[in-house]
C-alpha positions in Angstrom: 49.3 4.6 0.9 48.8 2.3 -2.1 50.1 -1.2 -2.8 53.1 0.3 -4.6 54.0 3.1 -2.2 53.2 6.8 -1.9 50.3 8.2 -3.9 52.1 10.1 -6.7 50.8 10.1 -10.2 51.5 12.7 -12.9 48.7 15.0 -13.9 49.1 14.0 -17.6 48.7 10.3 -16.7 45.6 11.1 -14.7 44.2 13.1 -17.6 44.8 10.3 -20.1 43.2 7.6 -17.9 40.1 9.6 -17.0 39.6 11.0 -20.5 39.5 7.4 -21.8 37.1 6.3 -19.0 34.9 9.3 -19.6 34.7 8.4 -23.3 34.0 4.7 -22.8 32.3 4.2 -19.4 28.8 3.3 -20.4 26.1 1.9 -18.1 25.7 4.4 -15.3 27.2 4.8 -11.9 27.2 1.1 -11.0 29.1 0.2 -14.1 31.5 3.1 -13.5 32.3 1.7 -10.1 33.1 -1.7 -11.6 35.3 -0.1 -14.3 37.1 2.0 -11.7 37.9 -0.9 -9.5 39.2 -3.0 -12.4 41.3 -0.1 -13.6 42.7 1.3 -10.3 42.7 -1.7 -7.9 43.3 -4.7 -10.1 45.2 -3.3 -13.2 47.1 -0.3 -12.0 47.3 -1.1 -8.3 46.9 2.5 -7.4 44.5 1.6 -4.5 43.9 -1.3 -2.2 40.4 -2.8 -2.1 39.9 -1.1 1.3 41.0 2.3 -0.1 38.6 1.9 -3.0 35.7 1.0 -0.7 36.5 4.0 1.5 36.2 6.3 -1.5 33.0 4.6 -2.6 31.5 5.0 0.9 32.5 8.6 1.0 30.9 9.3 -2.3 27.7 7.7 -1.1 27.6 10.0 1.9 27.9 13.2 -0.2 25.2 14.7 -2.5 26.0 14.7 -6.2 27.1 12.2 -8.8 28.6 9.3 -6.9 30.8 7.8 -9.6 32.2 11.2 -10.5 33.0 11.7 -6.8 34.8 8.4 -6.7 36.9 9.7 -9.7 37.5 12.9 -7.8 38.6 11.0 -4.7 41.0 8.9 -6.8 42.5 12.0 -8.3 42.9 13.5 -4.9 44.6 10.4 -3.5 47.1 10.3 -6.3 48.0 13.9 -6.9 46.2 16.2 -4.3 43.9 19.0 -5.2 45.3 19.4 -8.7 44.8 15.7 -9.3 41.2 15.9 -8.2 40.5 18.7 -10.6 42.2 17.0 -13.5 40.5 13.6 -12.9 37.1 15.2 -12.6 37.3 17.5 -15.6 38.8 14.7 -17.7 36.0 12.3 -16.7 33.2 14.8 -17.3 34.3 16.5 -20.5 33.9 13.7 -23.1 30.3 13.0 -22.0 29.4 16.6 -21.8 30.7 17.3 -25.3 28.9 14.3 -26.7 25.6 15.3 -25.0 25.9 18.8 -26.3 26.4 17.5 -29.8 23.3 15.3 -29.4 21.3 18.2 -28.0 22.1 20.3 -31.0 21.0 17.6 -33.4 18.0 16.8 -31.3 16.7 20.4 -31.5 17.0 20.3 -35.3 15.7 16.8 -35.9 13.2 16.4 -33.0 10.3 17.1 -35.3 11.0 14.2 -37.7 8.3 11.6 -37.4 10.7 8.6 -37.1 12.7 10.5 -34.5 9.6 11.1 -32.5 8.6 7.4 -32.7 12.1 6.4 -31.5 12.1 8.9 -28.6 8.6 7.8 -27.5 9.9 4.2 -27.2 12.9 5.4 -25.3 10.7 7.4 -22.9 8.7 4.3 -22.0 12.0 2.5 -21.2 13.3 5.4 -19.1 10.2 5.0 -16.8 11.2 1.4 -16.2 14.8 2.4 -15.6 13.8 4.9 -12.9 11.6 2.4 -11.2 14.4 -0.2 -11.3 16.8 2.3 -9.7 14.3 3.0 -6.9 13.8 -0.7 -6.2 17.6 -1.3 -6.3 18.0 1.3 -3.6 15.2 0.1 -1.4 17.0 -2.8 0.4 19.8 -0.4 1.6 17.7 2.8 2.1 14.7 1.1 3.7 16.0 -1.3 6.3 13.2 -0.7 8.9 9.5 0.4 9.1 10.3 4.0 9.8 12.3 4.3 6.6 9.4 2.7 4.7 7.0 5.3 6.1 9.3 8.1 5.2 9.7 6.8 1.7 5.9 6.5 1.3 5.5 10.0 2.7 8.1 11.3 0.3 6.3 9.7 -2.6 2.9 11.2 -1.6 4.4 14.6 -1.1 6.2 14.4 -4.4 2.9 13.6 -6.2 1.4 16.6 -4.4 4.1 18.8 -5.9 5.7 19.7 -2.6 9.2 21.0 -3.3 11.9 18.2 -3.1 14.1 20.3 -0.8 11.2 20.5 1.7 10.6 16.8 1.4 14.3 15.9 2.0 14.5 18.3 4.9 11.4 17.0 6.5 12.7 13.4 6.1 16.0 14.2 7.7 14.2 15.9 10.6 11.7 13.0 10.9 14.5 10.4 11.2 16.5 12.5 13.6 13.6 13.1 15.9 12.5 9.4 15.6 15.9 8.2 16.8 16.7 10.9 19.3 13.4 11.4 21.0 10.8 8.7 20.3 12.9 5.6 19.9 10.5 2.7 19.2 7.5 5.0 19.2 8.5 6.4 15.8 5.1 5.6 14.2 3.4 8.6 15.6 6.1 10.8 14.2 5.8 9.4 10.8 2.0 9.7 10.8 2.6 13.4 11.6 5.3 13.9 9.0 3.1 14.8 6.1 1.5 17.8 7.9 5.0 18.9 8.8 6.0 18.8 5.1 2.8 20.8 4.3 3.6 23.4 6.9 7.1 23.8 5.6 5.8 24.4 2.1 4.2 27.6 3.3 3.7 30.7 1.1 6.7 32.3 2.7 9.0 29.7 1.3 9.8 29.9 -2.5 8.3 27.0 -4.5 10.1 25.6 -7.4 8.4 27.7 -10.0 9.2 30.9 -8.0 12.8 29.8 -7.5 13.5 28.7 -11.1 11.1 30.5 -13.4 13.8 33.2 -13.8 16.1 30.6 -15.4 15.1 31.6 -18.9 16.1 35.3 -18.3 19.8 34.8 -17.8 22.8 32.5 -17.4 23.4 33.4 -13.7 20.0 32.2 -12.5 20.4 29.1 -14.6 23.8 28.5 -13.1 22.3 28.9 -9.6 19.5 26.4 -10.4 21.9 23.7 -11.4 24.3 24.5 -8.6 21.4 23.8 -6.2 20.5 20.6 -7.9 24.1 19.4 -7.7 24.3 20.3 -4.0 21.0 18.6 -3.0 20.8 15.4 -5.0 21.3 12.6 -2.5 20.9 8.9 -2.8 20.7 8.3 -6.5 21.6 10.2 -9.7 18.0 9.7 -10.7 16.8 11.9 -7.9 17.9 14.9 -9.9 14.8 14.2 -12.0 12.6 15.4 -9.2 14.6 18.7 -9.0 14.7 19.1 -12.8 11.0 18.5 -13.2 10.2 20.9 -10.4 12.7 23.5 -11.8 12.1 23.3 -15.6 8.9 21.4 -16.4 6.4 22.9 -14.0 7.4 26.5 -14.9 7.0 25.5 -18.6 10.6 25.9 -19.7 10.7 22.3 -21.1 8.2 19.5 -21.4 8.0 16.2 -19.6 8.8 14.6 -23.0 12.0 16.7 -23.3 13.0 15.8 -19.7 12.7 12.1 -20.5 14.7 12.6 -23.7 17.4 14.4 -21.7 17.6 11.4 -19.3 17.7 9.0 -22.1 20.6 10.8 -23.7 22.4 10.8 -20.3 21.9 7.0 -20.2 23.0 6.3 -23.8 26.2 8.3 -23.6 29.2 7.3 -21.5 30.2 9.2 -18.3 28.0 10.7 -15.6 24.2 10.8 -15.8 24.4 14.4 -14.5 25.4 15.5 -18.0 21.6 15.6 -18.4 22.2 19.2 -17.3 24.2 19.8 -20.4 21.2 18.8 -22.5 18.7 20.8 -20.6 21.0 23.8 -20.4 21.2 23.8 -24.2 17.4 23.6 -24.6 16.9 26.5 -22.3 19.9 28.8 -23.2 21.8 27.3 -26.1 25.5 26.5 -25.9 26.2 29.0 -23.1 23.4 27.4 -21.1 24.9 24.0 -21.7 28.2 25.2 -20.4 26.7 26.9 -17.4 24.4 23.9 -16.6 27.3 21.5 -16.7 29.6 23.6 -14.5 26.8 24.4 -12.1 25.7 20.8 -11.5 29.2 19.4 -11.1 30.8 22.2 -9.1 29.4 21.1 -5.7 30.9 17.6 -6.1 34.4 19.2 -6.4 33.8 21.4 -3.4 32.4 18.5 -1.3 35.1 16.1 -2.1 37.8 18.7 -1.6 36.6 20.0 1.7 34.7 17.1 3.4 36.8 14.1 2.4 39.1 14.1 5.5 36.1 14.2 7.8 33.6 11.8 6.2 34.3 9.0 8.6 33.5 11.1 11.6 30.5 12.6 9.8 29.0 9.2 9.2 29.7 8.1 12.8 27.8 11.1 14.1 24.4 10.0 15.3 22.9 13.3 14.2 24.3 13.4 10.7 23.9 9.7 10.2 20.2 9.8 11.1 19.7 12.8 8.8 21.4 11.0 5.9 19.3 7.9 6.5 16.1 10.0 6.4 17.2 11.7 3.2 18.0 8.4 1.5 14.6 6.9 2.5 12.8 9.9 1.1 14.9 9.8 -2.1 13.4 6.4 -2.9 9.9 7.8 -2.5 10.7 10.8 -4.7 12.0 8.6 -7.5 8.7 6.6 -7.5 6.8 9.9 -7.5 8.7 11.2 -10.5 8.2 7.9 -12.3 4.4 8.1 -11.7 4.2 11.7 -12.8 6.2 11.1 -16.0 4.3 7.9 -16.8 0.9 9.6 -17.0 1.7 10.9 -20.5 4.0 8.1 -21.7 1.5 5.3 -20.9 -1.5 7.1 -22.2 -1.4 4.8 -25.3 -1.0 1.1 -25.7 2.4 1.2 -27.4 4.1 2.9 -24.5 2.6 0.5 -22.1 3.7 -2.5 -24.2 7.2 -1.3 -24.6 7.6 -0.6 -20.9 6.2 -4.1 -20.0 8.7 -5.7 -22.4 11.6 -3.6 -21.0 10.6 -4.5 -17.4 10.6 -8.2 -18.3 14.0 -7.9 -20.0 15.4 -5.9 -17.1 14.3 -8.2 -14.3 14.2 -11.6 -15.9 17.3 -11.4 -18.1 19.3 -8.5 -16.5 19.6 -6.7 -19.8 21.8 -3.6 -19.5 20.4 0.0 -19.6 22.0 0.9 -23.0 20.6 -2.1 -24.7 17.1 -1.5 -23.2 17.1 2.0 -24.5 18.2 0.9 -28.0 15.5 -1.7 -28.0 13.0 0.9 -26.9 14.0 3.1 -29.8 13.6 0.2 -32.3 10.2 -0.8 -30.9 9.1 2.8 -31.0 9.9 3.1 -34.7 8.2 -0.2 -35.4 5.1 0.9 -33.6 5.1 4.1 -35.6 5.4 2.2 -38.9 2.4 0.0 -37.8 0.4 3.1 -37.0 0.0 2.3 -33.3 1.1 5.7 -31.9 -1.8 8.1 -31.3 
């Protein structure tokens, strides 16, 4: 029930609203949430503040793109399953089309010197953005020592190239056992968590390269890869970097530089960060790959919101599922830092990248400069450094 009565909205109106938001919602998930609240709670009065917070909490419980899941939840509240489909497709489509267009231009102009300078500057800023996302999550995801130990363990295992699925699974198990069996004596469990992760990453389990190296041979494997990423990315949209790097960079399908460029495009364009999949799908398999990647990475969100929404309150109240989610969220912070370190090795090899990142960090933390402006400034500084002959 909304402030104005039963939740009934025409599909055409939902499509118009979410198409507009999908084409103008810059700034990432946090900015999307602010825009959604302004649009649907304050302006249109489709939801109460409590309704909106419930949708946001539900999205934070599910894997996948949180702001997109809020959009799906709003569509479902207003017009049922069809409303969910219309809201989600309308919100995703503008960004996906824009990212596809940029990917097509990128593949043709990526060899221009000025373009390379701009992208190098943007890549340095992306490292800062990833670190800022991890630190922003820390107060919520790491409220106690056990979560901190799990986060450190996740970072270490990520740097050792243990598969992210194994790390998240081990983190969920560690937190569950800690709360169920050991109580205050959780330190001994955490100290033994890394060997557990190592044992889980046994030869019998497929590593990332074995799982994803076939992506270049067909659209179905590519779809399955992105489907898995969409179904397993908890905590922050940036966690998808850990999966994408494991899936595409390590097998040699794309480079670290291209991954950073994909993230930058996802940041610079409106709509969900998960449209990074559109960019990478195009690099790997052209336009069909972009379509398959986009559908694959967003499909789990539609399924989860459609099926799990009525039960999310009970799921979070469950001690077992709640502990598992807390462990996954803690490990997600560590994985984000591991990805940032891995990507920074090449970006910070020269002085310009380090200087641009330092300036971006100062602007981000001291003056709260927004992500899009940081990326644009990074591009400008990258070109300036190139003109001065500072890039190696």
